[in-house]
N, C-alpha and C positions, 0 to 999 in steps of 0.2 A: 329578868328583873332589871329595871332601869336604875340610873344613878341620879339621885336628887342633887341639886346645886348645893354649894357649900353652906349657905345660910338659908334659914326659913324665909327671910325677907326676899332674897333673890329668887327662891323657888316660887313664892307667891307672885312676884312681878312677872316672871317668865310664863307662869300659868295664865295670867290675865292677858299678856301679849299674844300668846299663841291662840287662846280661845277667842279673843276679839277678832283675830285674823280669820278664824274658822267660822265664827258666827257673827258677822258684822252687823246684822240687824236684830240682835238679841234684845228682847224686851218682854214686859209682862204680857201674858197671854189671856188673862181674864178680861172680859168685856164689861165696860161700865161707862156711864156718862156723867156721874157726879160722885161726891165723896161718900154719900150714904150707900149708893150702889156698890162702890168699891169695898166698903166695909162689909156689907152683906155677902158679896162674892167671895171675899177672903175667908170669912167665917164658914161659908159653905164648902170651901175648897179643902178643908182639913180632912185628910184621909179619903179624898175624892179627886178625880182627875179634873183639870181645868176644862177639858172638852165637855165633860158631863155638866159641870157647873154652868158653862156658857149656854148649853142647850136648855137648861132649866130657867136661868135668869132671863132669857129672851122673852118668855111669857110673864115671868114673875114681876119684872120691872114695869111691864105695861099694866099689870093688874093692881099693883100697890104703888101709889104715886109718891109716897114720902113717909117720914117717920111716924106720923099720926096714923096712917093707914096700916102700917105693920103693928104698931102698938095696940090698935083696936081690933085687929083681926082675931077671930076665935082660934084657939090653939089647934083644934082639929082641922080647921080650914087651911091654915097656913102649913101645917104638917102634911096635909094631902097634896098641896102644891109642891112640896119638896120631897115627895115620897120616893123618887128615884135617886135621891142623894143619901149617902151614908149618914147614919145617926140623925135622920131627918126630924124625929120628935124633939131631940135635945136641941138641935140647931134652930128649930122653929121657936122654942122657948127662949133661947139666947137672943134671937133677933127681936122678938116681941119685948123682952125685958130691956135689952140695950136701947131700943127705940123709945121706950117709955122713959128711960133715964136721960136720953138725949133731949127729949121734950121738956122734962121737968127741971133738968140741971144745966142744960146748954142751949136753951132757946131754940131747940130744933136743929142745931148745927152740930156736925161731927167735930168733936174737940181736936185740938192740934198739939197736945202734949202727950208724952209717953204715959205719964201718971194718970191723966184723965182718960185716955183710951183704954189702958189696962184695967181701969176701974169699971169698965163696962162689962156686963155679963158675957161670957164666951170669948172675950178678947184677951189674948196673951201677948207677949212681947213680939212674937213673929208677926201676928196680925197687925199690931200697932205699928211696927216698923214699915210694913207695906203701905198702910194708910198714910203715915207721915210722908213717906217717900213719894208716892204716886198721887196722893190727894192734896198734900200741903207743900210739896217740894222741900221737905225737911229730912235731911239724912243724918241720923245720929247713931246708926248701928248697921249691922248686916243681917239681912233676913236669913235665918237658918232653917231650911226645910230638909226633907230627907235626902235630896240630891246634894245639897251643900254639906250635910253631915257625912255622907258617904264619900264624896270626892275629897273633902279636906283631910279625911283620915287616910284614904287610899294614897293620896299624893304626898303624904308625909308632912302636912302642915300642922297637924295636931294629933295628940293621942286622947284628947278629951272625948267624953261620950254623951254629954248632955248638951242640948241646944244653947243654954246660957253660957256654959264654959267654952264651947266651941266658938260662939260669937266673940267672947272676950279674947280668945287666942287669935282669931282672924283679924279683929280690929287692930291688934298690935303688929300684924304682919302685912296686911293689904293696905296699899295707899288709900287714904281717905277719899280721894277723888274717884276711886274704883269700888267703893263699898256697895253702892246700889247695883252697878253692873255685874259685880262678881257673882251675885246670886243668879241673875238671868243666864250668865254664861255657864254656870254649874248645872242649872236646870236643863239647858239645851244640850249640853254635852252628856249629862246623865241620861237623858231620854234617847239621844241618838247613838251613843257609843258605850258609855260607862254604866251599863245596866247593873242593877243590884246583883243578879245571879249569873248573868252571862255577858260580862264586859267583852267588847270586841277589841282586844288589845292590838291586833294586827293592823287596824286602821286608825288607831288613836294617835293624835298629834302630840300627845304628852308621854307616849310610851317610854321614850329614852330617858325621861327624868322621873318616872313613876316607880317607886319602890315596890309597888304591888303588881307591876306588869307581869304578863305571862301566866295569868290564871291564879295568882296568889291572892287576888282581891277578896276582900271580906264580903259577905252577904250584907244586905241592907241592915244598917246599925240601929234603925229606929223601927219600932213596931207600927208606927203610923206617923202621919204628918204632924209635928209638934205645933201647937197653936201659939 
């Protein structure tokens, strides 16, 4: 078992420093070329790997050119195009309904506020944060996915269990300049080392400051990727 630093703020800063050194090129792995494509990719990524989403959107984005095309697409047709994605029927509905609302209420443009984004069908705070950060260069929170949930608890930054409460806790600890990058670093480390069920503590750059080190780590704390 490692020994965390004396304060949660110091622990958070050290985690960011070490992970930035380990993953210097950490960034979003979803592929997109505009804000609408980003929004759709993030909606599709819930409880699905980015690799799978990228493989599907490569053809999807060529087939549907914009919000109007998605809004007017028959449900069955769009669902079929998404059939290899988890919960593809629901996600097809969300995309169609969100695009309809974007056309009717936002002149066809993806909105740039948290309130307007989370008012779109299928869009929660996590998705909205990603769109704001990578689509509008607005950082007003921390994206909390399953990797962030798992690592922030394992590393002793919070004992909260919901994405909303975890985000609140992290925003109070992580330097605001690092809010966006914190998520990418956690995702990279979660995929490479701090796996949900079999974390490789022997090679972990954070082992000496991790209270869950040496196999005491929790299993994944979320049943799926919170939207």
